[in-house]
Backbone as CSV, one residue per row, in Angstrom:
resi,resn,N_x,N_y,N_z,CA_x,CA_y,CA_z,C_x,C_y,C_z
1,MET,5.386,-20.345,-3.582,5.183,-19.130,-2.790,3.859,-18.449,-3.132
2,GLU,3.479,-18.547,-4.401,2.215,-17.941,-4.801,1.047,-18.527,-4.006
3,LYS,1.011,-19.858,-3.885,-0.074,-20.514,-3.155,0.000,-20.193,-1.663
4,LEU,1.214,-20.086,-1.128,1.384,-19.755,0.280,0.825,-18.375,0.583
5,PHE,1.160,-17.380,-0.252,0.658,-16.027,-0.042,-0.872,-15.989,-0.177
6,SER,-1.398,-16.774,-1.111,-2.856,-16.824,-1.291,-3.536,-17.407,-0.061
7,LEU,-2.977,-18.481,0.470,-3.546,-19.104,1.665,-3.470,-18.169,2.866
8,LEU,-2.369,-17.460,2.997,-2.220,-16.514,4.100,-3.235,-15.373,3.982
9,SER,-3.479,-14.931,2.765,-4.471,-13.869,2.548,-5.870,-14.343,2.918
10,ILE,-6.207,-15.553,2.504,-7.517,-16.124,2.836,-7.657,-16.257,4.350
11,ALA,-6.597,-16.717,5.008,-6.624,-16.880,6.463,-6.846,-15.546,7.161
12,LEU,-6.215,-14.485,6.658,-6.382,-13.157,7.258,-7.828,-12.684,7.161
13,VAL,-8.418,-12.851,5.979,-9.803,-12.409,5.776,-10.751,-13.177,6.680
14,ILE,-10.597,-14.490,6.719,-11.489,-15.316,7.546,-11.311,-14.993,9.028
15,ALA,-10.064,-14.871,9.475,-9.783,-14.636,10.897,-10.227,-13.256,11.349
16,SER,-10.340,-12.308,10.423,-10.697,-10.939,10.818,-12.093,-10.855,11.435
17,TYR,-13.009,-11.692,10.975,-14.383,-11.633,11.492,-14.478,-12.074,12.955
18,PRO,-14.012,-13.270,13.333,-14.075,-13.641,14.754,-13.217,-12.735,15.636
19,TYR,-12.118,-12.230,15.103,-11.253,-11.332,15.883,-12.003,-10.054,16.253
20,ILE,-12.682,-9.460,15.275,-13.425,-8.219,15.532,-14.623,-8.484,16.449
21,ILE,-15.342,-9.587,16.204,-16.504,-9.924,17.038,-16.078,-10.154,18.483
22,TYR,-14.957,-10.840,18.671,-14.450,-11.127,20.018,-14.097,-9.832,20.758
23,ASN,-13.474,-8.903,20.073,-13.028,-7.668,20.720,-14.133,-6.613,20.836
24,TYR,-15.171,-6.754,20.028,-16.230,-5.745,20.009,-16.853,-5.529,21.387
25,LYS,-17.072,-6.604,22.116,-17.742,-6.503,23.415,-16.964,-5.660,24.420
26,THR,-15.665,-5.683,24.306,-14.834,-4.990,25.299,-14.463,-3.565,24.879
27,LEU,-14.908,-3.146,23.700,-14.564,-1.804,23.227,-15.455,-0.741,23.859
28,PRO,-14.931,0.471,24.039,-15.783,1.569,24.521,-16.792,1.942,23.443
29,ASP,-17.835,2.664,23.819,-18.888,3.012,22.867,-18.390,3.876,21.717
30,GLN,-17.379,4.695,21.993,-16.814,5.564,20.973,-15.365,5.176,20.698
31,LEU,-15.028,5.041,19.417,-13.662,4.689,19.034,-12.963,5.892,18.402
32,PRO,-11.687,6.076,18.706,-10.916,7.136,18.037,-10.682,6.752,16.585
33,VAL,-10.962,7.668,15.669,-10.804,7.357,14.248,-9.915,8.358,13.518
34,HIS,-9.431,9.371,14.228,-8.561,10.348,13.574,-7.651,10.991,14.604
35,ILE,-6.410,11.219,14.204,-5.460,11.927,15.056,-4.846,13.068,14.263
36,ASN,-4.456,14.137,14.961,-3.817,15.263,14.282,-2.319,15.010,14.152
37,LEU,-1.592,15.975,13.610,-0.169,15.800,13.360,0.632,15.671,14.650
38,SER,0.042,16.087,15.763,0.712,15.952,17.062,0.465,14.590,17.697
39,GLY,-0.338,13.776,17.018,-0.644,12.454,17.547,-1.802,12.453,18.526
40,GLU,-2.556,13.563,18.599,-3.680,13.665,19.532,-4.980,13.273,18.834
41,ILE,-5.816,12.537,19.544,-7.103,12.107,18.998,-8.025,13.310,18.887
42,ASP,-8.604,13.524,17.708,-9.503,14.672,17.538,-10.842,14.288,16.896
43,LYS,-11.093,12.979,16.744,-12.383,12.562,16.210,-12.725,11.153,16.681
44,TYR,-13.992,10.961,17.060,-14.474,9.656,17.513,-15.697,9.253,16.701
45,MET,-15.941,7.944,16.630,-17.152,7.418,16.005,-17.649,6.215,16.806
46,SER,-18.879,5.814,16.525,-19.452,4.655,17.198,-18.583,3.429,16.962
47,LYS,-18.502,2.572,17.987,-17.606,1.423,17.878,-18.012,0.443,16.778
48,GLY,-19.222,0.591,16.251,-19.652,-0.261,15.153,-18.784,-0.097,13.911
49,ILE,-18.046,1.021,13.844,-17.176,1.274,12.697,-16.088,0.207,12.578
50,ILE,-15.810,-0.492,13.674,-14.741,-1.496,13.655,-15.062,-2.635,12.687
51,PHE,-16.362,-2.850,12.404,-16.745,-3.922,11.478,-16.413,-3.558,10.025
52,ALA,-16.039,-2.302,9.802,-15.649,-1.902,8.447,-14.377,-2.613,8.013
53,PHE,-13.541,-3.009,8.982,-12.254,-3.614,8.627,-12.389,-4.998,8.001
54,PRO,-13.112,-5.935,8.604,-13.243,-7.236,7.921,-13.968,-7.118,6.583
55,ILE,-14.922,-6.181,6.495,-15.618,-5.964,5.222,-14.637,-5.423,4.187
56,LEU,-13.785,-4.472,4.622,-12.776,-3.916,3.726,-11.816,-4.997,3.245
57,LEU,-11.384,-5.865,4.153,-10.469,-6.948,3.772,-11.118,-7.862,2.738
58,THR,-12.395,-8.149,2.940,-13.118,-9.014,2.002,-13.197,-8.371,0.622
59,ILE,-13.517,-7.072,0.594,-13.629,-6.352,-0.676,-12.275,-6.303,-1.383
60,LEU,-11.224,-6.014,-0.619,-9.889,-5.957,-1.203,-9.479,-7.313,-1.776
61,PHE,-9.726,-8.367,-1.007,-9.363,-9.713,-1.458,-10.101,-10.057,-2.747
62,ALA,-11.401,-9.746,-2.783,-12.189,-10.027,-3.990,-11.690,-9.199,-5.169
63,SER,-11.300,-7.955,-4.882,-10.820,-7.076,-5.953,-9.553,-7.614,-6.594
64,PHE,-8.656,-8.146,-5.773,-7.416,-8.706,-6.311,-7.687,-9.879,-7.257
65,LYS,-8.800,-10.557,-7.044,-9.140,-11.699,-7.898,-9.932,-11.273,-9.136
66,ILE,-10.792,-10.265,-8.972,-11.722,-9.896,-10.038,-11.139,-8.862,-10.999
67,VAL,-10.491,-7.820,-10.451,-10.021,-6.702,-11.272,-9.143,-7.131,-12.451
68,PRO,-8.162,-8.042,-12.252,-7.333,-8.437,-13.400,-8.114,-8.996,-14.577
69,LYS,-9.280,-9.563,-14.319,-10.081,-10.153,-15.395,-10.646,-9.085,-16.328
70,PHE,-10.685,-7.827,-15.868,-11.180,-6.727,-16.692,-10.040,-5.927,-17.310
71,ASP,-8.834,-6.428,-17.159,-7.648,-5.760,-17.690,-7.330,-6.329,-19.068
72,LYS,-7.140,-5.451,-20.054,-6.819,-5.945,-21.400,-5.444,-6.609,-21.450
73,TYR,-4.637,-6.385,-20.400,-3.340,-7.046,-20.294,-3.401,-8.200,-19.292
74,GLU,-4.552,-8.842,-19.203,-4.772,-9.875,-18.180,-3.685,-10.939,-18.167
75,SER,-3.227,-11.350,-19.331,-2.218,-12.414,-19.399,-0.898,-12.018,-18.749
76,ASN,-0.630,-10.710,-18.646,0.629,-10.251,-18.056,0.708,-10.502,-16.549
77,TYR,-0.450,-10.623,-15.902,-0.436,-10.871,-14.453,0.237,-12.200,-14.129
78,ASN,0.111,-13.151,-15.028,0.731,-14.458,-14.795,2.257,-14.387,-14.798
79,LYS,2.798,-13.323,-15.368,4.246,-13.166,-15.451,4.867,-12.675,-14.148
80,PHE,4.027,-12.122,-13.251,4.533,-11.722,-11.932,3.489,-12.021,-10.855
81,LEU,2.894,-13.211,-10.989,1.785,-13.593,-10.121,2.219,-13.760,-8.667
82,THR,3.398,-14.328,-8.438,3.873,-14.492,-7.066,4.050,-13.139,-6.391
83,GLU,4.604,-12.177,-7.129,4.778,-10.835,-6.577,3.427,-10.175,-6.288
84,MET,2.446,-10.395,-7.169,1.119,-9.833,-6.933,0.463,-10.437,-5.699
85,ARG,0.661,-11.739,-5.487,0.105,-12.382,-4.298,0.795,-11.859,-3.032
86,LEU,2.085,-11.553,-3.151,2.797,-10.939,-2.029,2.215,-9.565,-1.729
87,PHE,1.973,-8.779,-2.766,1.375,-7.448,-2.592,-0.015,-7.552,-1.973
88,GLU,-0.785,-8.520,-2.421,-2.119,-8.757,-1.863,-2.036,-9.057,-0.372
89,PHE,-1.158,-9.973,-0.004,-1.005,-10.341,1.407,-0.504,-9.164,2.237
90,ALA,0.439,-8.398,1.692,0.985,-7.250,2.415,-0.087,-6.193,2.645
91,THR,-0.931,-5.949,1.646,-1.999,-4.954,1.774,-3.019,-5.379,2.823
92,LEU,-3.434,-6.636,2.764,-4.391,-7.149,3.746,-3.786,-7.138,5.157
93,SER,-2.511,-7.463,5.262,-1.830,-7.458,6.559,-1.781,-6.054,7.136
94,PHE,-1.526,-5.072,6.264,-1.444,-3.687,6.731,-2.774,-3.236,7.329
95,PHE,-3.869,-3.481,6.633,-5.169,-3.046,7.146,-5.603,-3.862,8.366
96,SER,-5.171,-5.099,8.447,-5.423,-5.889,9.657,-4.691,-5.278,10.841
97,TYR,-3.475,-4.837,10.594,-2.671,-4.194,11.637,-3.300,-2.864,12.061
98,VAL,-3.849,-2.125,11.102,-4.527,-0.868,11.430,-5.726,-1.130,12.345
99,ALA,-6.476,-2.204,12.056,-7.609,-2.568,12.909,-7.132,-2.888,14.320
100,TYR,-6.045,-3.638,14.422,-5.462,-3.958,15.730,-5.052,-2.687,16.470
101,LEU,-4.421,-1.751,15.765,-3.987,-0.505,16.402,-5.180,0.326,16.873
102,LEU,-6.234,0.324,16.080,-7.429,1.077,16.469,-8.023,0.520,17.758
103,ILE,-8.053,-0.792,17.876,-8.559,-1.424,19.096,-7.663,-1.086,20.279
104,GLU,-6.346,-1.155,20.080,-5.412,-0.820,21.156,-5.486,0.647,21.531
105,LEU,-5.673,1.512,20.545,-5.768,2.948,20.809,-6.986,3.269,21.663
106,SER,-8.063,2.507,21.482,-9.280,2.745,22.267,-9.106,2.343,23.727
107,ARG,-8.078,1.538,24.005,-7.863,1.032,25.366,-6.731,1.740,26.091
108,HIS,-5.868,2.415,25.330,-4.712,3.078,25.936,-4.640,4.518,25.440
109,THR,-4.850,5.461,26.322,-4.836,6.867,25.922,-3.436,7.326,25.533
110,GLU,-2.411,6.794,26.201,-1.032,7.156,25.860,-0.519,6.166,24.816
111,PHE,-0.833,6.464,23.570,-0.547,5.521,22.485,-0.161,6.312,21.242
112,ASP,1.092,6.229,20.850,1.574,6.993,19.699,1.274,6.226,18.421
113,LEU,0.121,6.523,17.838,-0.341,5.784,16.668,0.593,5.970,15.465
114,ILE,1.102,7.176,15.288,1.972,7.440,14.146,3.228,6.575,14.201
115,MET,3.851,6.510,15.369,5.058,5.691,15.507,4.753,4.212,15.320
116,LYS,3.581,3.785,15.779,3.197,2.386,15.620,2.929,2.033,14.157
117,LEU,2.454,3.026,13.397,2.138,2.788,11.991,3.381,2.764,11.103
118,MET,4.405,3.493,11.496,5.558,3.690,10.620,6.212,2.398,10.126
119,PRO,6.501,1.417,10.984,7.151,0.212,10.460,6.277,-0.559,9.481
120,ALA,4.969,-0.627,9.757,4.066,-1.351,8.858,3.954,-0.631,7.524
121,LEU,3.839,0.690,7.566,3.730,1.462,6.333,5.037,1.402,5.544
122,GLY,6.164,1.435,6.274,7.462,1.323,5.618,7.625,-0.003,4.903
123,LEU,7.257,-1.091,5.570,7.348,-2.418,4.951,6.428,-2.524,3.739
124,LEU,5.222,-1.949,3.854,4.287,-1.989,2.727,4.859,-1.237,1.532
125,MET,5.483,-0.077,1.780,6.077,0.692,0.697,7.223,-0.074,0.034
126,ILE,8.035,-0.746,0.842,9.148,-1.529,0.295,8.628,-2.664,-0.582
127,ILE,7.585,-3.345,-0.120,6.997,-4.436,-0.907,6.370,-3.896,-2.189
128,CYS,5.701,-2.746,-2.100,5.130,-2.127,-3.303,6.232,-1.823,-4.322
129,GLY,7.350,-1.299,-3.816,8.464,-0.999,-4.701,9.044,-2.244,-5.341
130,PHE,9.176,-3.296,-4.544,9.691,-4.579,-5.032,8.799,-5.144,-6.131
131,VAL,7.492,-5.102,-5.911,6.547,-5.645,-6.886,6.509,-4.770,-8.141
132,SER,6.551,-3.451,-7.952,6.551,-2.542,-9.099,7.766,-2.798,-9.984
133,ASP,8.905,-3.038,-9.355,10.142,-3.297,-10.096,10.015,-4.532,-10.985
134,ARG,9.207,-5.488,-10.574,9.067,-6.752,-11.307,7.755,-6.854,-12.090
135,SER,6.998,-5.790,-12.084,5.693,-5.838,-12.743,5.804,-5.807,-14.260
136,LYS,4.752,-6.291,-14.899,4.606,-6.212,-16.342,3.441,-5.279,-16.658
137,MET,3.313,-4.894,-17.895,2.327,-3.892,-18.281,0.897,-4.319,-17.930
138,THR,0.231,-3.506,-17.117,-1.168,-3.729,-16.747,-1.873,-2.377,-16.651
139,GLN,-3.197,-2.426,-16.608,-3.976,-1.200,-16.462,-4.193,-0.820,-15.004
140,PHE,-4.082,-1.780,-14.097,-4.483,-1.545,-12.723,-3.356,-1.611,-11.709
141,PHE,-2.151,-1.890,-12.150,-1.056,-1.958,-11.195,0.217,-1.411,-11.818
142,GLY,1.042,-0.781,-10.971,2.316,-0.253,-11.441,2.280,1.251,-11.610
143,CYS,3.411,1.807,-12.006,3.527,3.245,-12.260,3.012,3.511,-13.666
144,LYS,1.786,3.990,-13.764,1.118,4.127,-15.051,1.238,5.564,-15.570
145,CYS,1.818,5.715,-16.726,1.875,6.997,-17.410,1.924,6.708,-18.906
146,ARG,1.725,7.711,-19.714,1.631,7.490,-21.168,2.894,6.836,-21.733
147,TYR,4.036,7.305,-21.273,5.300,6.793,-21.803,5.483,5.315,-21.466
148,ALA,5.044,4.908,-20.271,5.206,3.511,-19.852,4.461,2.561,-20.777
149,TYR,3.363,3.044,-21.389,2.556,2.167,-22.232,3.019,2.146,-23.692
150,THR,4.111,2.845,-23.980,4.591,2.850,-25.370,5.343,1.572,-25.727
151,SER,5.888,0.879,-24.729,6.564,-0.399,-24.987,6.811,-1.114,-23.668
152,GLU,7.026,-2.412,-23.751,7.336,-3.195,-22.551,8.625,-2.699,-21.904
153,GLU,9.592,-2.322,-22.744,10.867,-1.841,-22.223,10.690,-0.547,-21.429
154,ASN,9.886,0.365,-21.976,9.648,1.625,-21.272,8.852,1.409,-19.988
155,TRP,7.930,0.450,-20.031,7.183,0.116,-18.811,8.149,-0.327,-17.715
156,GLU,9.059,-1.218,-18.067,10.011,-1.727,-17.078,10.919,-0.610,-16.559
157,THR,11.345,0.292,-17.443,12.206,1.403,-17.030,11.500,2.296,-16.022
158,ILE,10.278,2.707,-16.342,9.518,3.599,-15.467,9.195,2.919,-14.140
159,ASN,8.827,1.639,-14.190,8.439,0.948,-12.964,9.633,0.583,-12.089
160,LYS,10.784,0.420,-12.692,11.990,0.233,-11.881,12.337,1.527,-11.149
161,MET,12.184,2.649,-11.834,12.425,3.944,-11.204,11.415,4.189,-10.078
162,GLY,10.148,3.968,-10.389,9.105,4.153,-9.377,9.271,3.210,-8.202
163,GLY,9.627,1.961,-8.503,9.840,0.984,-7.446,10.974,1.385,-6.529
164,ALA,12.064,1.904,-7.104,13.210,2.338,-6.304,12.821,3.480,-5.371
165,ILE,12.000,4.405,-5.871,11.556,5.542,-5.053,10.711,5.049,-3.875
166,MET,9.809,4.103,-4.138,8.966,3.575,-3.063,9.801,2.844,-2.009
167,ILE,10.815,2.125,-2.468,11.681,1.410,-1.526,12.456,2.403,-0.655
168,VAL,12.980,3.463,-1.267,13.699,4.492,-0.501,12.772,5.130,0.525
169,SER,11.549,5.425,0.114,10.569,6.017,1.024,10.268,5.068,2.183
170,GLY,10.102,3.791,1.870,9.823,2.804,2.913,10.976,2.638,3.875
171,VAL,12.197,2.613,3.356,13.380,2.497,4.213,13.488,3.712,5.130
172,ALA,13.159,4.905,4.606,13.190,6.124,5.424,12.225,6.010,6.601
173,MET,11.053,5.409,6.358,10.087,5.215,7.439,10.637,4.257,8.497
174,LEU,11.274,3.193,8.051,11.838,2.231,8.999,12.957,2.860,9.819
175,ILE,13.767,3.690,9.175,14.834,4.386,9.898,14.234,5.335,10.928
176,GLY,13.168,6.050,10.519,12.493,6.953,11.448,11.950,6.225,12.655
177,PHE,11.392,5.042,12.426,10.889,4.243,13.543,12.042,3.780,14.436
178,TRP,13.143,3.376,13.797,14.294,2.850,14.542,14.908,3.917,15.446
179,ILE,15.001,5.140,14.944,15.617,6.217,15.740,14.572,7.026,16.512
180,ASN,13.309,6.540,16.453,12.212,7.178,17.190,12.027,8.637,16.765
181,MET,11.993,8.864,15.469,11.848,10.209,14.923,10.594,10.263,14.061
182,LYS,9.523,10.780,14.619,8.232,10.815,13.940,8.287,11.633,12.647
183,MET,9.118,12.656,12.617,9.201,13.531,11.458,9.616,12.777,10.193
184,MET,10.297,11.638,10.363,10.737,10.865,9.204,9.559,10.350,8.381
185,LEU,8.405,10.195,9.008,7.219,9.786,8.261,6.894,10.827,7.199
186,PHE,6.916,12.087,7.589,6.572,13.169,6.672,7.691,13.388,5.652
187,VAL,8.929,13.160,6.082,10.061,13.255,5.152,9.932,12.192,4.063
188,SER,9.610,10.968,4.468,9.503,9.866,3.506,8.334,10.081,2.551
189,VAL,7.234,10.641,3.052,6.099,10.956,2.174,6.503,12.036,1.179
190,GLY,7.277,13.018,1.652,7.770,14.061,0.760,8.680,13.497,-0.315
191,VAL,9.550,12.557,0.080,10.433,11.895,-0.886,9.609,11.148,-1.928
192,LEU,8.567,10.471,-1.473,7.711,9.704,-2.386,7.017,10.624,-3.386
193,ILE,6.433,11.714,-2.901,5.727,12.646,-3.789,6.687,13.280,-4.791
194,ALA,7.846,13.737,-4.295,8.837,14.353,-5.178,9.338,13.349,-6.214
195,GLY,9.549,12.115,-5.783,10.021,11.081,-6.702,9.013,10.769,-7.785
196,VAL,7.744,10.668,-7.402,6.687,10.384,-8.383,6.594,11.507,-9.409
197,LEU,6.657,12.750,-8.934,6.606,13.890,-9.852,7.801,13.885,-10.802
198,ALA,8.969,13.511,-10.259,10.174,13.452,-11.086,10.048,12.384,-12.171
199,VAL,9.522,11.215,-11.803,9.335,10.135,-12.781,8.321,10.533,-13.847
200,MET,7.236,11.180,-13.421,6.229,11.629,-14.376,6.820,12.649,-15.345
201,GLY,7.615,13.588,-14.789,8.244,14.588,-15.639,9.223,13.963,-16.612
202,TYR,10.022,13.034,-16.116,10.988,12.327,-16.964,10.290,11.594,-18.101
203,SER,9.194,10.915,-17.769,8.483,10.127,-18.782,7.882,11.022,-19.865
204,GLU,7.364,12.199,-19.461,6.786,13.106,-20.445,7.860,13.664,-21.377
205,ILE,9.009,14.023,-20.814,10.116,14.549,-21.622,10.609,13.497,-22.608
206,LYS,10.786,12.264,-22.117,11.244,11.174,-22.982,10.248,10.921,-24.116
207,MET,8.972,10.962,-23.793,7.947,10.676,-24.794,7.935,11.767,-25.864
208,ARG,8.038,13.008,-25.439,8.033,14.107,-26.411,9.271,14.059,-27.306
209,ASN,10.419,13.752,-26.708,11.649,13.679,-27.495,11.589,12.543,-28.515
210,GLU,11.048,11.394,-28.099,10.931,10.270,-29.016,9.936,10.561,-30.138
211,ASN,8.862,11.277,-29.810,7.881,11.636,-30.835,8.480,12.610,-31.843
212,LYS,9.353,13.519,-31.361,9.998,14.457,-32.264,10.920,13.736,-33.231
213,VAL,11.653,12.744,-32.696,12.566,11.962,-33.532,11.790,11.197,-34.601
214,LYS,10.658,10.635,-34.217,9.843,9.869,-35.170,9.256,10.778,-36.244
215,ALA,8.969,12.025,-35.858,8.345,12.960,-36.788,9.321,13.511,-37.822
216,GLN,10.631,13.430,-37.519,11.645,13.971,-38.428,11.880,13.058,-39.643
């Protein structure tokens, strides 16, 4: 599966260039690049901005390969490499989908971008949670806080908690899309923020209590 996800990621990056070049000719001179909370377009830019997507995919793909080499826990990536390749593919797929939506939005004025984004963002959050749950100690991935770095066991505890929160947030987005309720996007983001703060608070309390015990 690791090799399959890697090949799919490479295919996405390579295919993004001809896809954007092919569609560039038919795009209007100005592309919508921002919408307000009501789903209305309120900012445009030159259509040349569309080339930022294949460049972004290339940078992201390279980062997934290069960044771990600068991590002092580099060997730990091999312990959940398949999950990391899944995360890589999911991230590249999400931004590819955003590029597709931007092109479609430029062609259809009646286009609810928020609703279109919700299932993709929900799936990405679920995959992030899944990978976080199975991650090992690293500097560049996972729920990083001081307590998590005190031991492998504490890392797994914190990342399982963080992973569960991300999965709940992602499922909330999918439910919102299913019942056609745009507000669920903001609810799920609120759940994610509250959950992260709760995990951070929990980790700080645990760390202080353990330090007090050691000091006695």
